C-alpha positions in Angstrom: -15.7 10.0 -2.6 -19.1 9.5 -0.7 -18.0 6.0 1.0 -14.9 5.7 2.7 -15.4 2.5 4.5 -12.3 0.9 3.9 -10.6 3.8 5.3 -12.2 2.9 8.6 -12.3 -1.0 8.2 -9.1 -2.6 7.9 -5.7 -2.6 9.4 -2.9 -0.9 6.6 0.4 -2.6 6.8 3.1 -1.5 4.4 6.7 -1.7 4.0 8.8 0.8 5.9 10.2 2.1 2.7 7.1 3.8 1.4 7.6 6.5 4.4 8.7 9.9 3.3 11.4 9.3 6.2 12.8 6.5 4.1 12.7 8.0 0.9 9.2 6.9 0.0 5.6 9.3 -0.2 3.7 8.2 3.0 4.0 10.8 5.6 5.7 9.6 8.6 4.0 11.5 10.8 0.7 9.4 10.1 2.5 5.9 10.4 3.9 3.7 13.6 6.4 1.2 12.8 5.6 -2.5 13.6 8.4 -4.3 13.3 12.1 -3.6 11.6 10.4 -3.4 8.4 6.7 -2.8 8.3 4.7 0.2 9.5 0.9 0.7 9.6 -1.0 3.7 8.8 -2.1 5.5 12.2 -5.4 4.6 13.6 -6.0 1.6 11.5 -4.9 -0.8 14.5 -7.6 -0.5 16.5 -11.1 -2.6 17.0 -12.7 0.4 15.4 -10.3 1.5 13.0 -10.2 4.6 11.2 -7.3 5.9 9.1 -6.2 9.2 10.2 -5.8 10.7 7.0 -9.2 10.0 6.4 -11.3 13.4 6.5 -15.2 13.6 6.1 -18.0 11.4 7.2 -18.3 7.9 6.0 -21.2 6.9 3.5 -21.9 10.7 3.1 -18.6 12.8 1.9 -15.1 11.6 2.3 -11.4 11.9 1.1 -8.1 11.0 1.7 -5.9 13.6 3.1 -2.6 11.9 1.5 -4.5 10.3 -1.5 -1.2 10.9 -4.0 1.1 9.9 -0.9 -1.0 6.8 0.2 0.9 3.6 0.8 0.6 0.2 -1.8 -2.2 -1.2 0.3 -4.4 1.8 -0.5 -3.4 1.8 -3.8 -4.2 -1.7 -4.3 -7.6 -1.8 -2.7 -10.4 -2.6 -4.9 -8.5 -1.9 -7.9 -11.6 -2.2 -10.4 -14.1 -0.2 -8.4 -13.3 2.8 -11.2 -15.0 0.3 -13.5 -18.0 -1.0 -11.2 -16.6 -4.1 -10.2 -16.6 -4.4 -6.2 -15.0 -7.1 -4.2 -16.0 -9.1 -1.5 -13.7 -6.8 1.1 -15.4 -3.6 -0.2 -18.9 -4.9 0.8 -17.4 -6.0 4.1 -16.3 -2.5 4.9 -19.5 -1.2 4.1 -21.7 -3.2 6.0 -19.2 -2.7 9.1 -20.9 1.0 8.6 -24.4 0.0 7.7 -24.2 0.9 3.9 -25.9 -1.5 1.6 -23.5 -3.6 -0.6 -22.5 -2.6 -3.9 -23.7 -4.8 -6.7 -20.6 -7.5 -7.6 
């Protein structure tokens, strides 16, 4: 990956059943509980968010340190990007980091 902007632009909230401590896959050490049923990835709840699982420099070379274990919002974000179809949220994240928009 050369972008990673989405990993440093949005809050990532998911059901706590996705945590490994609850039988899921997401490492519990990378999440904080929000409510009795919701958790969020650490680092994504700040004015300048950046997921703690993101490794590398945005816009240059990055990867997800928990790609296989990432929560559902990460799996569901920009599902058509692999075929060259990008949504507005992707380009908003890119703009936040001074990256040019991708063709829609």
